[in-house]
C-alpha positions in Angstrom: 260.6 -8.8 51.3 262.1 -10.2 48.2 261.0 -13.7 47.3 264.0 -16.1 47.5 262.4 -19.0 45.2 262.6 -19.5 41.4 259.7 -17.8 39.4 257.7 -19.5 36.3 254.9 -18.7 34.6 252.6 -21.4 33.1 249.9 -20.4 30.6 246.9 -22.5 30.3 246.7 -23.6 34.0 242.7 -23.9 34.7 242.9 -27.6 34.2 244.5 -30.9 33.0 248.2 -30.6 31.9 248.5 -27.0 32.8 247.4 -27.5 36.4 249.2 -30.5 37.0 252.5 -28.6 35.5 251.9 -25.8 37.9 251.0 -27.9 41.0 254.1 -30.3 40.4 256.5 -27.0 40.0 254.8 -25.0 43.0 255.9 -28.6 45.3 259.1 -28.4 43.7 259.9 -25.1 45.5 258.9 -22.5 42.3 256.8 -19.6 42.7 254.2 -20.3 40.2 252.5 -17.9 38.4 249.5 -19.8 36.8 247.3 -18.3 33.8 243.7 -18.8 33.7 240.8 -17.2 32.4 238.1 -17.4 34.6 237.8 -15.9 38.5 236.4 -19.6 39.9 239.9 -21.0 38.5 242.1 -18.4 39.8 240.6 -19.0 43.3 241.2 -22.5 42.8 245.0 -22.2 41.8 245.4 -19.6 44.5 244.0 -21.8 47.2 247.2 -24.4 46.1 249.4 -21.4 47.0 250.0 -20.5 43.3 249.7 -17.0 42.1 246.5 -16.7 39.7 247.0 -14.4 36.5 243.9 -13.6 34.5 245.6 -14.1 31.0 243.5 -15.1 27.9 246.8 -15.5 25.1 244.5 -13.9 22.9 243.9 -10.9 24.4 246.8 -8.1 24.2 245.7 -6.0 27.5 245.3 -9.3 29.7 249.3 -10.4 28.4 250.6 -6.9 28.9 248.7 -6.5 32.6 249.9 -10.6 33.0 253.6 -9.0 32.5 253.4 -6.1 34.4 252.1 -8.0 37.3 255.2 -10.8 37.2 257.6 -7.6 36.5 256.7 -5.6 39.7 257.1 -9.2 41.8 260.6 -10.3 40.5 262.3 -7.2 39.9 265.7 -6.9 38.5 266.2 -11.0 39.3 263.8 -11.5 36.1 261.9 -14.6 35.4 263.4 -18.3 35.6 260.9 -20.2 33.5 258.2 -19.8 30.9 255.8 -22.8 30.1 253.7 -22.0 27.1 250.9 -24.3 27.5 247.4 -22.7 26.7 246.2 -24.0 23.7 242.7 -25.5 22.1 242.2 -28.5 19.7 239.6 -28.1 16.5 238.7 -31.1 14.6 237.0 -30.9 11.0 236.8 -32.2 7.5 239.1 -29.7 5.6 236.7 -29.0 2.9 234.1 -27.9 5.7 236.1 -26.2 8.3 234.7 -22.6 8.6 237.9 -20.3 8.3 237.0 -18.3 11.2 237.4 -21.6 13.2 240.6 -22.2 11.5 242.0 -18.3 12.3 241.2 -18.8 16.0 242.8 -21.9 15.9 246.0 -20.2 15.3 245.2 -17.2 17.2 245.5 -19.1 20.4 248.0 -21.9 19.5 250.4 -19.8 17.4 249.7 -16.0 17.8 248.6 -16.3 21.5 252.2 -18.3 22.2 254.2 -15.6 20.6 252.5 -12.6 22.3 252.9 -14.4 25.9 257.0 -15.3 24.5 257.2 -11.5 23.2 255.8 -9.9 26.6 258.4 -11.8 28.9 261.5 -12.4 27.2 262.7 -9.0 28.6 262.5 -10.9 31.9 263.6 -14.2 30.9 266.7 -12.4 29.4 267.3 -10.8 33.1 267.6 -14.2 34.5 268.9 -16.3 31.7 265.3 -18.5 31.9 264.3 -20.9 30.1 261.2 -21.4 27.6 259.4 -24.4 27.7 256.7 -24.8 24.6 254.1 -27.1 24.8 254.2 -28.6 21.0 252.6 -32.0 20.1 253.6 -35.4 18.6 251.0 -34.8 15.6 253.6 -32.3 14.3 255.2 -35.4 12.9 252.3 -37.7 12.1 249.0 -35.7 11.0 245.6 -37.6 11.6 242.8 -37.1 8.9 240.2 -34.4 10.3 243.2 -33.3 12.8 244.7 -30.8 10.4 243.7 -27.2 11.9 245.4 -28.7 15.3 248.2 -30.6 13.4 249.1 -27.8 11.4 249.0 -24.9 14.3 251.7 -27.3 16.4 253.8 -27.4 13.4 253.8 -23.7 13.2 254.8 -23.6 16.7 257.6 -26.2 16.2 258.9 -24.4 13.5 258.6 -20.9 15.2 260.4 -22.4 18.5 263.1 -24.0 16.3 263.9 -20.4 15.3 263.6 -18.7 18.8 265.8 -21.1 20.2 268.8 -20.1 17.9 267.5 -16.3 18.1 267.9 -16.1 21.9 270.8 -18.6 22.7 273.4 -15.7 22.6 271.1 -13.9 25.6 271.8 -17.2 27.9 267.8 -18.2 27.2 267.4 -21.7 26.6 264.2 -22.8 24.5 262.9 -26.3 24.8 260.0 -28.0 23.0 258.0 -30.8 24.4 256.1 -33.0 22.2 253.5 -34.9 24.3 251.4 -38.0 22.6 248.6 -39.7 24.4 247.6 -37.5 27.7 244.4 -38.3 29.3 242.7 -34.9 30.5 239.5 -33.5 30.5 240.1 -32.3 27.2 239.1 -35.3 25.6 235.5 -34.6 26.4 235.8 -31.1 25.1 236.8 -32.5 21.7 234.2 -35.1 21.4 231.9 -32.1 22.3 233.3 -30.0 19.5 232.9 -32.7 17.1 229.2 -33.3 17.6 228.5 -29.5 17.5 230.9 -29.6 14.2 228.5 -31.9 12.5 225.6 -30.0 13.4 227.0 -27.1 11.0 228.1 -29.5 8.2 226.2 -28.4 5.2 223.5 -30.5 4.7 224.4 -31.7 1.1 227.8 -32.7 2.3 226.9 -34.1 5.9 226.5 -37.8 4.7 230.3 -37.7 2.9 231.8 -36.9 6.4 230.0 -37.3 9.4 230.0 -41.2 10.5 233.5 -41.3 9.0 234.6 -38.4 11.1 232.6 -38.8 14.1 234.2 -42.3 14.1 237.8 -41.2 13.9 237.1 -38.8 16.8 235.7 -41.5 18.8 238.4 -43.9 18.4 241.3 -41.1 18.5 239.8 -40.1 22.0 239.8 -43.5 23.2 243.5 -43.9 22.5 244.1 -40.6 24.4 241.7 -41.8 27.7 244.4 -45.2 27.6 247.1 -42.3 27.6 249.7 -41.2 30.7 248.0 -38.9 33.1 249.0 -35.6 32.8 251.6 -35.6 35.7 254.1 -37.4 33.2 254.1 -34.3 31.3 254.8 -32.1 34.3 257.7 -34.4 34.9 258.9 -33.7 31.8 258.8 -30.2 32.2 260.1 -29.8 35.4 263.3 -32.0 34.0 263.3 -29.3 30.9 263.3 -26.3 33.4 266.1 -27.8 35.6 268.5 -29.8 33.6 272.2 -28.7 33.4 271.7 -29.2 29.8 268.2 -29.5 28.5 267.4 -31.1 25.1 266.1 -29.2 22.3 263.0 -31.5 22.1 261.3 -34.1 24.8 259.0 -36.7 23.7 256.7 -37.7 26.4 253.6 -39.7 26.9 252.2 -43.0 26.1 253.4 -44.1 22.6 255.1 -41.1 22.0 258.7 -42.3 20.6 256.9 -45.4 18.7 254.7 -42.1 16.8 257.9 -40.5 16.4 259.7 -43.1 14.9 256.7 -44.2 12.6 256.4 -40.7 11.3 260.4 -40.2 10.5 260.7 -43.6 9.1 257.8 -45.1 7.6 257.0 -44.4 4.1 253.6 -42.3 3.4 251.6 -44.7 1.9 252.3 -47.2 4.9 251.3 -44.5 7.4 248.1 -43.7 5.0 247.2 -47.5 5.5 247.7 -47.9 9.2 245.8 -44.8 10.2 243.0 -46.3 7.9 243.3 -49.3 9.9 243.6 -47.8 13.4 240.9 -45.3 12.6 238.5 -47.4 10.4 238.8 -45.2 7.6 237.2 -46.1 4.0 239.2 -47.7 1.8 241.3 -45.2 -0.8 239.5 -45.3 -4.3 241.6 -45.4 -7.4 240.8 -43.8 -10.8 237.6 -44.4 -12.3 
């Protein structure tokens, strides 16, 4: 029997923002395919009347299998929406950042998103569907020690800009979401990752960075905990998927418009001074 619902794939739907997006769309009458990495998460989303896809975006075999599973269900009608949500956040002092860690950040946040988008584009073309890419307000205003994450989101934003123009002739619309402060369990993961990172700092350089780095992460994550709930972003995703004429870019979450304005209009020196004050960073030294 043919399913009469619109169909959407949401990657990174195990927890947090991704799970909230999948649940909201399912409640609104969408048939949701939720990309998760573990069987336990698959059972959880299945219990919420959502179809799980075991999908690690860095694994080519799982991306291909997910595309096949969705194609078998939707048939020639195609796929109405794809939400590229999967991602991780890495914070490190750039001088000490292991290159393999940087590669993994880009493998998940950039290469993995491209792989998923490439895989589902034929189905999206068939339905003249929409792609919603989850970026970050950090692509406009990077913070100290947040370079790996900010750089990956900036790269993803540039790719999204190009993709939007490339697939427009096929009737496929592409939207970039730029969330700001959002409270999810990812906050705890970032803090845990920061403590593990300090343990890996070379002993001779640890004193240069450890206190400043951990203090910055703690203050940044405190702002995230005071941020908007994941449902705020989920509502913006729903709008991007259903609006008659969606915007190319949506800001969402607490302080998103303020941060975008600061990143666009405030001079760099003033931005640096503001970040030093917010994150309690050491004062900049002049020439000796």
